[in-house]
C-alpha positions as CSV (number, residue, x, y, z in Angstrom):
1,M,2.2,24.3,-17.0
2,H,-0.1,21.4,-15.9
3,S,-0.3,20.6,-12.2
4,I,-2.5,17.8,-10.5
5,V,-3.0,18.1,-6.8
6,C,-4.5,15.0,-5.0
7,I,-6.5,15.7,-2.0
8,K,-8.5,13.5,0.4
9,Q,-11.9,14.3,2.1
10,V,-11.2,13.3,6.0
11,P,-13.1,13.4,9.3
12,D,-12.7,16.7,11.0
13,S,-10.2,15.8,13.6
14,A,-12.0,18.0,16.1
15,Q,-14.9,15.7,16.1
16,I,-13.4,12.4,15.6
17,R,-14.7,9.5,17.7
18,V,-12.9,6.1,18.0
19,H,-14.8,2.9,18.3
20,P,-14.2,1.4,21.7
21,V,-13.8,-2.2,20.6
22,T,-12.1,-2.0,17.2
23,N,-10.0,1.2,17.8
24,T,-11.1,2.4,14.3
25,I,-12.3,6.0,13.3
26,M,-16.1,6.2,13.6
27,R,-16.9,8.2,10.2
28,Q,-20.7,8.2,10.5
29,G,-22.1,11.5,11.6
30,V,-18.8,13.2,11.6
31,P,-18.4,16.2,9.4
32,T,-15.6,16.1,6.8
33,I,-13.0,18.6,5.5
34,I,-10.4,18.7,3.1
35,N,-7.1,17.1,4.6
36,P,-5.2,20.2,5.9
37,Y,-1.8,19.0,4.4
38,D,-3.6,18.6,1.0
39,L,-4.7,22.3,1.4
40,F,-0.8,23.2,1.6
41,A,-0.3,21.3,-1.6
42,L,-3.2,23.2,-3.3
43,E,-1.7,26.5,-2.2
44,A,1.7,25.4,-3.4
45,A,0.0,24.7,-6.9
46,L,-2.0,28.0,-7.1
47,E,1.3,29.9,-6.1
48,L,3.1,28.0,-8.9
49,R,0.4,28.8,-11.4
50,D,0.3,32.5,-10.4
51,K,4.1,32.8,-11.0
52,F,4.3,30.7,-14.1
53,G,0.8,30.2,-15.7
54,G,-0.8,27.0,-16.5
55,E,-3.7,25.0,-15.0
56,I,-4.7,22.9,-12.1
57,N,-6.5,19.8,-11.7
58,V,-7.6,18.4,-8.2
59,L,-8.1,14.5,-8.0
60,T,-9.6,12.6,-5.1
61,M,-10.5,9.0,-4.5
62,G,-13.5,8.5,-2.4
63,P,-17.3,8.2,-2.0
64,P,-19.6,10.3,-3.9
65,S,-19.9,12.8,-0.9
66,A,-16.3,13.6,-1.6
67,E,-17.4,15.7,-4.4
68,E,-18.0,18.5,-1.7
69,S,-14.4,18.6,-1.1
70,L,-13.7,18.9,-4.9
71,R,-16.1,21.9,-5.1
72,K,-14.3,23.7,-2.4
73,A,-10.9,23.1,-4.2
74,L,-12.5,24.8,-7.1
75,T,-13.7,27.6,-5.1
76,F,-9.9,28.1,-4.0
77,G,-8.9,28.4,-7.6
78,A,-8.3,24.9,-9.1
79,D,-9.4,24.7,-12.7
80,R,-10.9,21.2,-12.9
81,A,-11.7,18.5,-10.5
82,V,-11.9,14.7,-10.8
83,L,-13.8,12.3,-8.5
84,L,-12.6,8.8,-8.5
85,T,-15.4,6.7,-7.1
86,D,-16.4,3.1,-6.8
87,R,-17.9,0.9,-4.0
88,S,-14.8,-1.3,-4.7
89,F,-12.4,1.3,-3.4
90,A,-13.9,1.1,0.1
91,G,-11.4,0.3,2.6
92,S,-8.5,0.5,0.2
93,D,-5.1,0.5,1.8
94,T,-2.2,2.7,0.7
95,L,-1.0,0.3,-2.0
96,A,-4.3,0.2,-3.6
97,T,-5.1,4.0,-3.3
98,S,-1.6,4.9,-4.8
99,Y,-2.4,2.4,-7.8
100,A,-5.8,3.9,-8.4
101,L,-4.6,7.5,-8.2
102,A,-1.5,6.8,-10.4
103,C,-3.9,5.4,-13.0
104,A,-6.2,8.3,-12.8
105,I,-3.4,10.8,-13.2
106,R,-2.3,8.9,-16.3
107,N,-5.8,9.2,-17.7
108,I,-5.8,13.0,-16.8
109,G,-2.7,13.3,-18.7
110,K,-4.2,11.6,-21.7
111,E,-7.2,14.1,-21.8
112,Y,-5.4,17.3,-20.7
113,G,-1.7,16.8,-21.4
114,P,1.0,15.1,-19.2
115,P,1.5,16.9,-15.9
116,D,4.6,18.8,-15.1
117,V,4.1,18.6,-11.5
118,I,2.0,16.4,-9.0
119,F,1.4,17.6,-5.5
120,T,0.1,15.9,-2.4
121,G,0.3,16.7,1.1
122,K,2.8,15.1,3.4
123,Q,0.1,12.8,5.0
124,T,-3.7,12.6,5.9
125,I,-4.7,13.3,9.4
126,D,-7.0,10.0,9.4
127,G,-4.5,7.6,8.4
128,D,-1.2,9.3,8.9
129,T,0.8,6.9,7.0
130,A,2.4,9.4,4.4
131,Q,2.7,6.3,1.9
132,V,0.3,7.3,-0.7
133,G,2.3,10.2,-2.2
134,P,5.5,8.3,-2.4
135,G,3.6,5.2,-4.0
136,I,2.1,7.5,-6.7
137,A,5.6,8.8,-7.6
138,K,7.0,5.3,-7.7
139,R,4.1,4.0,-10.0
140,L,4.4,7.0,-12.3
141,G,8.3,6.9,-12.5
142,V,8.8,10.4,-11.5
143,Q,11.4,12.0,-9.2
144,Q,9.9,13.0,-5.9
145,L,10.9,15.7,-3.5
146,T,9.4,15.6,0.0
147,Y,8.9,18.3,2.8
148,V,8.6,21.0,-0.1
149,Y,7.8,24.4,1.4
150,T,8.4,26.8,-1.6
151,I,9.3,26.6,-5.2
152,K,11.9,29.1,-6.1
153,R,12.4,28.6,-9.8
154,W,10.7,26.7,-12.4
155,T,11.6,25.8,-16.1
156,S,10.4,23.3,-18.5
157,K,13.4,21.2,-17.5
158,Y,13.9,21.5,-14.0
159,A,12.5,22.8,-10.7
160,R,14.4,24.4,-7.7
161,S,12.6,24.2,-4.4
162,M,13.4,24.5,-0.9
163,R,12.8,21.8,1.7
164,N,12.2,21.9,5.4
165,G,13.3,19.2,7.6
166,A,15.7,19.6,10.4
167,A,17.6,22.3,8.3
168,K,16.6,24.3,5.1
169,E,17.8,22.7,1.9
170,E,17.6,23.7,-1.6
171,S,16.9,21.0,-4.2
172,R,16.7,20.6,-7.9
173,C,14.8,18.0,-9.8
174,C,13.8,17.2,-13.2
175,V,10.4,17.8,-14.7
176,P,7.9,16.1,-14.6
177,S,8.2,15.7,-10.7
178,F,6.1,14.9,-7.8
179,L,6.3,17.2,-4.7
180,V,5.0,16.4,-1.4
181,S,4.3,19.7,0.2
182,S,4.7,20.1,3.9
183,A,3.6,23.8,4.3
184,C,3.8,26.9,2.1
């Protein structure tokens, strides 16, 4: 089974400063971390690999310094890491980000085989839009499940997962699929 996990390097929320005039996050001099919701997605991919085998690619789009987050993901157990970086990506909105990541996922699929499952966290703590994951799924034309907190069964044809919103719900989706992890 081939899994891809999209992660994002974000400013440490405990040390975020907001610009007094523009009301935007001041990133200079603020330590960075892997987005906590993306860590839930990575944990879900690792659990899936432990149960069913396979390999995990982690993917991020960001400045060269985002390599630090990819290295950390590798220490957690991911098999490969891909950094999508270019100065032209700076300031990308959710539309541009989802397009670039979907293109990268297609290229990873050409190199290592098509992914069976793609994971993202439900949102990032710096943008908080929750739009990139669904945008990637739409661009790739794969079924999407959101708020996934556990995967109960996996076959080459479908996945059965539990979702946790207001109430627990069991869902079934076709493979390949796109899962937005809320917690493990």
